[in-house]
C-alpha positions in Angstrom: 0.0 0.0 0.0 1.4 3.4 -1.0 0.2 6.7 0.4 0.9 10.2 -1.0 -0.8 13.2 0.6 0.3 16.0 -1.7 2.5 16.4 -4.8 3.5 19.8 -6.2 5.4 19.6 -9.5 6.9 22.3 -11.8 8.8 20.9 -14.8 11.1 23.9 -14.7 11.9 24.0 -11.0 11.3 20.6 -9.3 8.9 18.9 -7.0 7.7 18.6 -3.4 6.1 15.5 -2.0 4.3 15.5 1.4 3.2 12.5 3.4 4.9 9.8 1.3 4.5 6.3 2.8 4.9 2.6 1.8 3.2 0.2 4.2 4.5 -3.2 5.2 2.6 -6.2 4.2 -0.2 -7.5 6.4 2.2 -9.9 8.2 3.6 -6.8 9.9 0.2 -5.3 10.7 0.7 -2.7 7.9 3.3 -0.7 9.9 5.4 1.7 7.9 8.2 0.2 5.7 9.3 3.6 4.3 7.9 7.0 5.0 8.8 10.7 4.8 7.0 13.8 5.9 8.4 15.9 3.1 10.7 15.4 0.1 11.9 18.4 -1.9 13.9 18.4 -5.1 14.7 21.8 -6.8 16.7 21.8 -10.0 17.5 24.0 -13.0 16.0 22.6 -16.2 17.5 25.1 -18.6 21.0 24.3 -17.3 20.2 20.6 -17.6 19.4 21.0 -21.3 22.8 22.6 -21.7 24.5 19.7 -20.0 24.9 21.0 -16.4 23.0 19.1 -13.6 22.3 21.8 -11.0 20.4 20.8 -7.9 19.6 23.7 -5.7 18.0 21.7 -3.0 17.3 18.1 -2.1 15.7 17.8 1.3 14.0 15.0 3.3 12.2 15.7 6.5 11.6 12.9 9.0 12.5 10.0 6.7 11.9 6.5 8.2 12.9 3.1 6.9 12.7 -0.3 8.5 14.5 -3.3 7.1 13.7 -6.7 8.7 15.8 -9.8 7.9 13.3 -12.7 8.3 15.6 -15.6 7.2 19.0 -15.9 5.6 17.5 -15.1 2.1 14.2 -13.3 2.9 13.6 -9.6 4.0 10.5 -7.6 4.6 10.7 -6.1 1.1 11.3 -9.5 -0.7 7.7 -9.6 -1.8 8.2 -6.3 -3.7 11.2 -7.7 -5.5 9.4 -11.0 -6.2 6.4 -9.1 -7.8 8.7 -6.9 -9.9 10.6 -9.9 -11.1 7.4 -11.7 -12.1 6.2 -8.6 -14.0 9.5 -8.2 -15.8 9.8 -11.8 -16.9 7.4 -11.6 -19.9 9.2 -8.5 -21.1 12.5 -10.3 -20.8 11.2 -13.3 -22.8 10.1 -11.0 -25.7 13.5 -9.3 -25.7 15.3 -12.6 -25.8 13.3 -13.6 -28.9 14.8 -10.8 -30.9 18.3 -11.2 -32.5 21.1 -9.8 -30.6 22.9 -6.8 -32.2 26.5 -6.1 -31.8 27.4 -3.8 -28.9 27.7 -0.1 -29.9 30.5 2.1 -28.8 30.0 3.5 -25.3 28.7 7.1 -25.5 30.0 9.8 -23.3 27.6 11.3 -20.7 25.5 14.2 -21.7 26.2 15.8 -18.2 29.4 17.9 -18.2 29.1 19.4 -14.7 27.3 18.4 -11.5 26.5 21.2 -9.0 24.6 20.4 -5.8 24.2 23.4 -3.5 22.2 21.7 -0.7 21.4 18.2 0.4 19.7 17.9 3.8 18.1 15.1 5.8 16.5 16.2 9.1 15.1 13.9 11.8 15.7 10.6 10.1 14.9 7.3 11.9 16.2 4.0 10.4 15.8 0.5 11.9 17.4 -2.9 11.0 16.2 -6.1 12.8 17.7 -9.5 12.1 15.5 -12.5 13.0 17.5 -14.9 10.9 19.6 -16.2 13.8 17.2 -16.0 16.8 13.5 -15.2 17.0 13.6 -14.8 20.8 16.4 -12.2 20.8 16.8 -10.6 17.4 19.8 -8.4 16.6 18.6 -4.8 16.3 20.3 -1.6 15.0 18.5 1.7 15.1 19.6 5.1 14.0 17.4 7.9 15.4 17.4 11.7 14.9 19.7 11.3 11.9 20.7 14.7 10.5 22.9 15.2 7.5 23.8 18.1 5.3 26.1 18.6 2.3 26.6 22.1 0.9 28.2 23.3 -2.3 29.2 20.0 -4.0 30.7 20.9 -7.4 32.1 18.1 -9.5 33.9 20.3 -12.1 35.8 22.9 -10.1 37.7 23.1 -6.8 35.6 24.6 -4.0 35.3 23.6 -0.3 32.4 21.2 0.4 30.6 21.4 3.7 29.5 18.1 5.3 27.7 17.5 8.6 26.1 14.5 10.2 24.5 13.8 13.6 22.5 10.9 15.0 22.1 8.4 17.8 22.9 4.8 17.0 21.4 2.0 19.0 23.0 -1.5 18.8 20.8 -3.9 20.9 20.9 -2.2 24.3 23.9 0.2 23.6 23.3 3.8 22.7 26.0 5.7 20.7 25.8 9.4 20.0 27.5 10.4 16.6 28.5 13.9 15.5 30.6 14.8 12.5 31.3 18.1 10.8 33.8 18.7 8.0 34.9 20.9 5.2 36.5 19.0 2.3 
């Protein structure tokens, strides 16, 4: 089940999504698998048409994800992959029926420069639980209040890049505060 409260889209400027959520399957009582209060992506379309990828803002507010390892080979998202694989199988069979052409020369990327002025994640919460070894006492890792920012990333010129990260990591019963700030 997928939920989307609001989508604002402007082809020239970008988009904003509010209230995005993918629910778990019924075996997890339809808890949240992935959710986000807000996702914002602002870009410059005219610059992209000239070969420059300029992202003015990429922001995620209160993202949440839960990964559950059920067995050695099965996760809480395995049914999504199984359904995608089943849907892709008929298309792959049709493709295989056509004669194979010789590989063409590898083309160079259309994108010449990449400029990202702001990436920000605020208030993230991520959880990983492993039931594959023990159902009574599963291994659990949780990252809460995850905050990350990256400013002024330019992949064509030399300029200092600002980087910051803070969160609280939980490993079973241990609680570990993490703080990192850097200029690269």
